[in-house]
C-alpha positions in Angstrom: 162.5 -88.0 -35.7 165.4 -89.8 -33.9 168.9 -88.4 -34.7 170.9 -91.4 -33.5 170.4 -93.6 -36.5 171.6 -91.2 -39.2 174.8 -91.4 -41.3 177.9 -90.1 -39.6 179.5 -87.2 -41.5 183.0 -86.9 -42.8 185.4 -85.9 -39.9 187.4 -83.5 -42.1 185.0 -81.1 -43.9 186.4 -78.5 -46.3 186.3 -74.8 -45.5 183.4 -74.3 -47.9 181.5 -77.1 -46.2 182.1 -75.5 -42.8 180.8 -72.1 -44.1 177.7 -73.9 -45.5 177.2 -75.6 -42.2 177.2 -72.2 -40.4 174.5 -70.9 -42.8 172.5 -74.1 -42.4 172.6 -73.9 -38.5 171.5 -70.3 -38.7 168.7 -71.0 -41.2 167.5 -74.0 -39.1 167.0 -71.6 -36.2 165.1 -69.2 -38.5 162.8 -72.1 -39.6 162.0 -72.9 -36.0 161.1 -69.3 -35.2 158.8 -69.3 -38.2 157.2 -72.6 -37.3 155.8 -72.5 -33.8 158.8 -71.2 -31.8 158.3 -67.5 -32.2 159.8 -66.8 -28.8 163.1 -68.4 -29.7 166.3 -66.5 -30.6 169.3 -67.4 -32.7 172.6 -66.1 -31.4 175.7 -66.4 -33.7 179.0 -65.2 -32.4 182.8 -65.7 -32.5 184.7 -67.4 -29.8 187.1 -65.2 -27.7 190.1 -66.7 -29.6 188.5 -65.9 -32.9 189.2 -69.4 -34.2 185.6 -70.6 -34.2 182.1 -69.4 -35.1 179.3 -70.6 -32.8 175.6 -70.4 -32.8 173.2 -70.9 -30.0 169.4 -71.2 -29.6 167.7 -69.8 -26.5 164.4 -68.2 -25.4 164.2 -64.5 -26.4 166.2 -62.3 -24.0 167.6 -65.3 -22.1 171.0 -66.3 -23.7 171.8 -67.9 -20.3 169.2 -70.6 -21.1 170.7 -71.9 -24.3 169.5 -75.4 -25.3 171.5 -75.9 -28.5 175.1 -75.0 -29.3 177.0 -75.5 -32.5 180.7 -74.7 -33.2 182.7 -74.8 -36.4 185.1 -77.0 -34.5 182.5 -79.7 -34.9 182.5 -79.2 -38.7 179.3 -80.9 -40.1 178.7 -82.9 -37.0 175.8 -80.6 -36.1 174.7 -82.4 -32.9 178.1 -83.1 -31.5 177.5 -80.6 -28.6 173.8 -81.2 -28.3 172.7 -84.8 -27.8 175.6 -86.8 -29.1 173.7 -88.0 -32.2 174.7 -87.6 -35.8 173.0 -86.7 -39.0 174.0 -86.5 -42.7 176.0 -83.4 -43.6 173.6 -82.7 -46.5 170.6 -82.5 -44.1 168.2 -79.7 -44.9 167.7 -76.7 -42.4 164.2 -78.0 -41.6 165.3 -81.6 -40.9 168.2 -80.2 -38.8 165.8 -78.0 -36.8 163.5 -81.0 -36.2 166.4 -83.1 -35.0 167.6 -80.5 -32.6 164.1 -80.2 -30.9 163.8 -83.9 -30.2 165.8 -83.8 -27.0 165.0 -80.2 -25.8 163.4 -80.1 -22.3 159.7 -79.4 -22.2 160.2 -76.3 -20.0 162.4 -74.7 -22.8 160.0 -75.8 -25.5 157.2 -74.0 -23.7 159.4 -70.9 -23.1 160.1 -70.7 -26.9 156.6 -71.7 -28.2 154.4 -69.1 -29.8 153.8 -67.2 -33.0 156.5 -64.9 -34.2 155.7 -61.2 -34.2 155.4 -59.3 -37.5 158.5 -57.4 -36.5 160.4 -60.6 -36.0 159.2 -62.0 -39.3 160.5 -58.9 -41.1 163.9 -59.3 -39.5 163.9 -63.0 -40.5 163.3 -62.0 -44.1 166.3 -59.7 -44.1 168.5 -62.2 -42.3 167.7 -65.0 -44.7 168.3 -62.7 -47.7 171.7 -61.9 -46.4 172.5 -65.6 -45.9 171.3 -66.4 -49.3 173.8 -63.8 -50.6 176.7 -65.6 -49.0 176.9 -63.8 -45.7 177.3 -65.4 -42.2 175.8 -63.3 -39.3 177.9 -62.6 -36.2 176.4 -60.8 -33.2 179.8 -60.1 -31.5 183.4 -61.1 -31.0 185.9 -60.5 -28.2 186.4 -56.8 -29.1 182.9 -55.7 -29.9 182.0 -52.3 -28.5 178.9 -51.4 -30.5 176.1 -54.0 -30.0 173.6 -52.0 -32.0 174.5 -53.9 -35.2 175.5 -57.4 -36.1 178.4 -58.1 -38.5 177.8 -59.9 -41.8 181.0 -61.6 -43.0 182.0 -63.7 -46.0 184.5 -66.5 -46.4 185.0 -65.9 -50.1 187.0 -62.6 -49.7 184.0 -60.3 -50.2 183.4 -57.2 -48.2 181.7 -57.4 -44.8 178.4 -55.7 -44.0 176.1 -54.9 -41.1 172.5 -55.7 -40.1 170.2 -54.8 -37.2 170.0 -57.3 -34.3 166.7 -59.2 -33.9 163.8 -57.8 -31.8 164.3 -58.5 -28.1 168.1 -59.0 -28.6 169.9 -58.9 -25.2 173.7 -58.8 -25.0 175.0 -61.9 -23.1 175.8 -60.9 -19.6 172.9 -58.4 -19.5 170.1 -60.9 -19.8 167.0 -60.3 -17.7 165.0 -63.0 -15.9 161.3 -62.9 -15.2 161.9 -60.8 -12.0 163.1 -58.0 -14.2 159.7 -57.7 -15.8 157.6 -54.6 -14.8 154.9 -56.7 -13.1 157.4 -58.5 -10.8 159.7 -55.6 -10.2 156.7 -53.5 -9.1 155.5 -56.4 -6.8 159.0 -56.7 -5.3 159.0 -52.9 -4.6 155.7 -53.4 -2.9 157.0 -56.3 -0.8 159.9 -54.1 0.4 157.3 -51.6 1.6 154.8 -53.9 3.3 157.6 -56.1 4.8 158.2 -53.4 7.3 154.8 -54.1 8.8 154.5 -56.7 11.6 151.7 -58.4 9.8 149.5 -57.9 6.7 145.8 -58.8 6.4 144.2 -60.4 3.3 140.5 -60.8 2.8 139.4 -64.0 1.2 137.6 -62.2 -1.6 140.6 -61.8 -3.9 141.6 -65.5 -3.6 138.1 -66.8 -4.0 137.6 -64.9 -7.2 138.8 -67.1 -10.1 139.1 -64.1 -12.5 141.4 -62.3 -10.1 143.5 -65.4 -9.5 143.9 -66.9 -12.9 146.3 -64.4 -14.4 148.4 -64.2 -11.3 148.6 -68.0 -11.0 149.8 -68.2 -14.6 152.5 -65.6 -13.9 153.6 -67.4 -10.8 153.9 -70.7 -12.7 156.1 -69.2 -15.3 158.1 -67.3 -12.8 159.1 -70.3 -10.7 160.0 -72.2 -13.9 162.2 -69.3 -15.0 164.3 -68.5 -11.9 167.1 -70.4 -10.2 166.6 -71.9 -6.8 168.1 -69.1 -4.7 165.8 -66.6 -6.5 162.6 -68.5 -5.8 162.2 -66.7 -2.5 162.0 -63.4 -4.5 159.1 -64.9 -6.5 157.4 -66.0 -3.3 157.6 -62.7 -1.5 156.6 -60.8 -4.7 153.6 -63.0 -5.1 152.4 -62.2 -1.6 152.8 -58.5 -2.4 150.9 -58.9 -5.6 148.0 -60.6 -3.8 148.1 -57.9 -1.2 147.9 -55.2 -3.9 145.0 -56.9 -5.6 143.2 -57.3 -2.2 143.5 -53.6 -1.6 141.7 -52.9 -4.8 138.9 -55.4 -4.4 138.3 -56.5 -0.8 135.6 -54.5 0.8 134.5 -53.0 -2.6 132.0 -55.7 -3.5 131.2 -57.0 0.0 129.7 -55.6 3.2 131.0 -53.0 5.6 134.5 -52.8 6.9 135.6 -52.8 10.5 136.3 -49.5 12.2 139.9 -48.4 11.7 141.5 -48.0 15.1 145.2 -47.7 14.0 147.0 -46.0 11.1 148.4 -48.3 8.3 152.0 -49.4 8.9 153.2 -48.3 5.5 154.4 -44.7 5.8 153.6 -44.0 2.1 150.0 -45.2 2.6 149.7 -43.1 5.8 150.8 -40.0 3.8 148.3 -40.8 1.1 145.6 -41.2 3.7 146.4 -37.8 5.2 146.1 -36.2 1.7 142.7 -37.7 1.2 141.6 -36.7 4.7 142.6 -33.1 3.8 140.2 -33.2 0.9 137.5 -34.6 3.2 138.1 -31.7 5.6 137.7 -29.2 2.7 134.4 -31.0 1.8 133.3 -30.3 5.3 133.9 -26.5 4.8 131.5 -26.4 1.9 133.9 -27.2 -0.9 132.2 -30.5 -2.0 133.1 -29.8 -5.7 136.7 -30.6 -4.8 137.7 -33.9 -6.5 140.6 -36.3 -6.7 142.1 -38.2 -9.6 144.2 -41.1 -8.0 146.0 -43.9 -9.7 149.2 -45.8 -10.2 152.2 -45.4 -12.5 152.5 -47.6 -15.5 154.4 -50.3 -13.6 152.1 -50.1 -10.5 155.0 -49.0 -8.2 153.8 -45.4 -7.4 150.5 -44.1 -6.2 149.7 -40.6 -7.4 146.9 -38.2 -6.8 145.8 -34.9 -8.4 143.4 -32.6 -6.7 141.1 -30.4 -8.8 137.5 -29.1 -9.0 134.5 -30.7 -10.7 134.4 -28.2 -13.7 137.8 -29.5 -14.6 136.8 -33.2 -14.7 135.4 -35.2 -17.6 132.0 -36.9 -17.3 133.7 -40.1 -16.0 134.0 -38.3 -12.7 137.8 -38.4 -12.4 139.8 -37.6 -15.6 141.2 -34.0 -15.6 140.4 -31.9 -18.6 143.5 -29.7 -18.0 146.3 -31.0 -15.8 147.6 -27.5 -15.3 144.5 -26.8 -13.2 145.3 -29.6 -10.7 147.4 -29.7 -7.5 149.6 -32.7 -8.2 150.9 -35.0 -5.4 153.6 -37.6 -6.2 155.3 -40.1 -3.9 158.6 -38.3 -4.2 156.9 -35.3 -2.3 156.9 -37.4 0.8 155.7 -35.3 3.7 156.4 -32.2 1.6 152.9 -32.3 0.2 152.7 -30.6 -3.2 156.3 -29.6 -2.8 155.7 -27.6 0.4 158.7 -27.5 2.7 156.7 -26.6 5.8 154.0 -29.4 5.7 155.9 -32.2 7.5 154.1 -33.2 10.7 150.9 -31.3 9.9 147.6 -33.1 10.2 144.8 -33.1 7.7 143.1 -29.9 9.0 146.3 -28.0 8.9 147.0 -29.2 5.4 143.5 -28.1 4.3 144.2 -24.6 5.6 147.4 -24.5 3.6 145.7 -25.8 0.5 143.1 -22.9 0.6 146.0 -20.4 1.1 148.3 -21.8 -1.6 145.8 -23.0 -4.2 143.2 -20.2 -4.0 141.8 -20.7 -7.5 141.2 -24.4 -7.1 139.7 -23.9 -3.6 137.4 -21.1 -4.9 136.2 -23.2 -7.9 135.4 -26.1 -5.5 132.9 -24.1 -3.5 129.4 -25.7 -3.8 127.4 -28.8 -2.9 127.8 -32.2 -4.4 126.3 -34.6 -1.9 126.7 -37.7 -4.2 130.4 -37.2 -4.5 131.0 -36.2 -0.9 129.2 -39.5 0.2 131.1 -41.6 -2.3 134.4 -39.9 -1.0 133.6 -40.6 2.6 133.2 -44.4 1.9 136.3 -44.4 -0.2 138.2 -42.7 2.6 137.1 -45.5 5.0 138.7 -48.0 2.7 141.9 -45.9 2.5 142.1 -45.9 6.3 142.5 -49.7 5.9 145.3 -49.2 3.4 143.1 -49.6 0.3 144.0 -46.5 -1.6 141.7 -45.4 -4.5 143.1 -46.2 -8.0 141.2 -45.1 -11.1 143.9 -45.8 -13.6 146.6 -48.4 -13.8 148.9 -50.1 -16.3 150.0 -48.9 -19.7 146.4 -48.6 -21.1 145.3 -46.4 -18.2 142.3 -48.8 -17.7 139.9 -48.3 -14.9 140.2 -51.4 -12.6 137.4 -54.0 -12.5 135.4 -54.2 -9.3 136.2 -50.6 -8.2 133.2 -48.3 -7.8 133.8 -45.2 -10.0 133.0 -41.7 -8.6 129.7 -40.1 -9.6 129.8 -37.7 -12.6 130.3 -34.0 -11.8 127.2 -32.2 -10.5 126.3 -29.1 -12.4 129.4 -28.9 -14.5 129.0 -27.2 -17.9 129.8 -29.2 -20.9 132.6 -27.7 -23.0 135.0 -28.6 -25.7 137.7 -31.0 -24.6 141.2 -30.2 -25.9 143.1 -33.2 -27.3 146.3 -32.3 -25.5 148.5 -32.9 -28.5 147.1 -30.3 -31.0 145.7 -33.1 -33.3 142.4 -34.9 -33.2 142.8 -38.0 -31.1 141.9 -41.5 -32.5 141.1 -44.2 -30.0 142.5 -47.7 -30.5 139.0 -49.0 -31.3 138.5 -46.4 -34.0 141.9 -46.6 -35.6 141.9 -47.9 -39.2 144.6 -48.5 -41.9 143.4 -45.3 -43.5 144.6 -43.3 -40.5 148.2 -44.6 -40.9 150.9 -42.9 -43.0 152.0 -44.8 -46.1 154.4 -47.7 -45.7 158.0 -46.5 -45.8 156.9 -42.9 -45.1 159.5 -40.4 -43.9 159.4 -38.4 -40.7 157.3 -35.6 -42.1 154.5 -38.1 -42.7 155.0 -40.1 -39.5 155.0 -37.4 -36.8 151.4 -36.2 -37.2 150.1 -39.8 -36.7 152.1 -40.1 -33.5 150.1 -37.2 -32.0 146.7 -38.8 -32.7 147.4 -40.5 -29.3 147.9 -38.6 -26.1 150.8 -40.5 -24.5 150.7 -38.2 -21.5 147.0 -39.2 -20.8 146.0 -35.6 -20.0 149.0 -35.3 -17.7 148.4 -38.5 -15.7 151.4 -40.2 -17.2 154.8 -38.5 -16.7 157.3 -38.2 -19.5 159.5 -40.6 -17.6 156.6 -43.1 -17.7 156.4 -42.7 -21.5 160.2 -43.3 -21.8 160.0 -46.4 -19.6 157.1 -47.8 -21.6 158.9 -47.2 -24.9 162.2 -48.6 -23.8 160.5 -51.7 -22.4 158.5 -52.2 -25.5 161.5 -52.1 -27.8 163.5 -54.3 -25.4 161.0 -57.1 -25.3 160.0 -56.7 -29.0 157.1 -54.7 -30.5 155.4 -57.9 -31.6 154.8 -58.8 -27.9 153.3 -55.3 -27.0 149.8 -54.1 -26.6 148.4 -51.4 -28.9 148.7 -48.9 -26.2 152.4 -49.7 -25.7 153.0 -49.3 -29.5 151.3 -45.9 -29.6 153.1 -44.7 -26.5 156.3 -45.7 -28.1 155.5 -43.8 -31.3 154.3 -40.8 -29.2 157.5 -40.7 -27.0 160.0 -41.2 -29.8 158.3 -38.3 -31.7 158.6 -36.2 -28.6 162.3 -37.0 -28.6 162.6 -36.2 -32.3 160.8 -32.8 -31.7 164.0 -31.6 -30.0 165.6 -31.5 -33.5 163.2 -29.0 -35.0 166.0 -27.1 -36.6 167.6 -30.1 -38.2 166.5 -33.6 -39.3 166.0 -36.0 -36.4 168.4 -38.9 -36.0 167.7 -41.9 -38.2 167.4 -44.1 -35.2 164.4 -42.2 -33.9 162.7 -42.2 -37.3 163.3 -45.9 -37.5 161.9 -46.5 -34.0 158.7 -44.6 -35.0 158.5 -46.4 -38.3 158.9 -49.8 -36.6 156.0 -49.0 -34.2 153.8 -47.8 -37.0 154.5 -50.9 -39.1 153.6 -53.2 -36.2 150.3 -51.2 -35.8 149.7 -51.6 -39.5 150.3 -55.4 -39.3 147.8 -55.6 -36.4 145.1 -53.6 -38.2 145.7 -55.6 -41.4 145.2 -58.9 -39.6 142.1 -57.6 -37.8 140.5 -56.3 -41.1 141.3 -59.6 -42.8 139.5 -61.5 -40.1 136.6 -59.0 -40.4 136.8 -58.1 -36.8 
């Protein structure tokens, strides 16, 4: 639909016509979000002078990439600041929306395209109801201090009101680009680490594998389209680091033997990790082959972690701890102070093994015994670690075991026993979760919190509370409708842990609302799945 041939509007609209124009522009944005542009946001606000109301359309979270702007200074000339065309002042919100999108660049159309989340659709219902009641939304003005609520004002002398901002709302000036996403920020951290090496080696396996490359290639394509020219170098370096990380997990796993390692890795963090694993190997040589490791990465992939325990404390998968309290936990912040020891700096693997027996006598005693299958698997894994390819049994929000990595053999001779849930409630997997397991719609906190604990957000101790907080904050920042089921359940779990601090009084309404929002998004997902008969 071309906008250039439409009737030119009156240059002097009345105050009521301008107010109606504001509502129409806002509703046109809502129509676009409902109809194929679910990753678009509408941003209404007051100019610094307070003389005019403006409304912009932009991709969610990116107000710096606005592609449509309207100001009440243009009256009913809706396209005056857009493409210079004109349309009738009585145009419908839908026709206005269609006219706006005619001249939008393809890159921005792609950035905004997609289905709106159930959370966003609920917000649209509320916003459109307010507009129908005579209100005009306003995100902020020059003196706004609280950005947690939008103002609803009237031009007919009625009282103002408030409403929640839309999912994914970002205050202008605090917008995040693609390099702020967890994947790219983790890749950039990795680049900062490996860039200290004189050179890095990459086997061809990871780049020859279409499955390994496809997701990364799509990420890179979107990243270069999203950043400005001077930031493109960040994307390039982070891409190299991401390929390097993937190569560490896959090269040499599926293929033949590796070359003999003749020099330690350049990365000091990888060297420390290798020394820790060599310590376990030394203990295996002393007859403690039932000593096992559970190694993996933090939710954003930026930290490698390792817990050392004994086979009776490991689930049948060969690596997940039954009780994290029976593990010796190593984290990157320990540095050369392994397990928090202040006297371990500079000690080799054998000296660390002696300290381990002395300072973790229960674990060392429980590890006595033969397990040739695990000791052999561990020796091969240690060879890969000497080339910088650290073992990783869990990664990402869902704690999934990575494809292409050979899992450790199951424990040898361990006695089967009841596995505690870790939350005090029976756990329900994502696959087994049904609508019947959810609290009623609109339930209060007393009905919500037991459901939160049907998911172990700590993953038996492998995920720190800081990880849970980061996942929940990121999920709410980008919008629950764009999150995985694991992200939703971690969000509910963590917000309940926060609310638990208020046992002697009702938890804050904001925490209850956060839990309810996550539960309702889960309900919408399950409802859709059940309607499809999946």
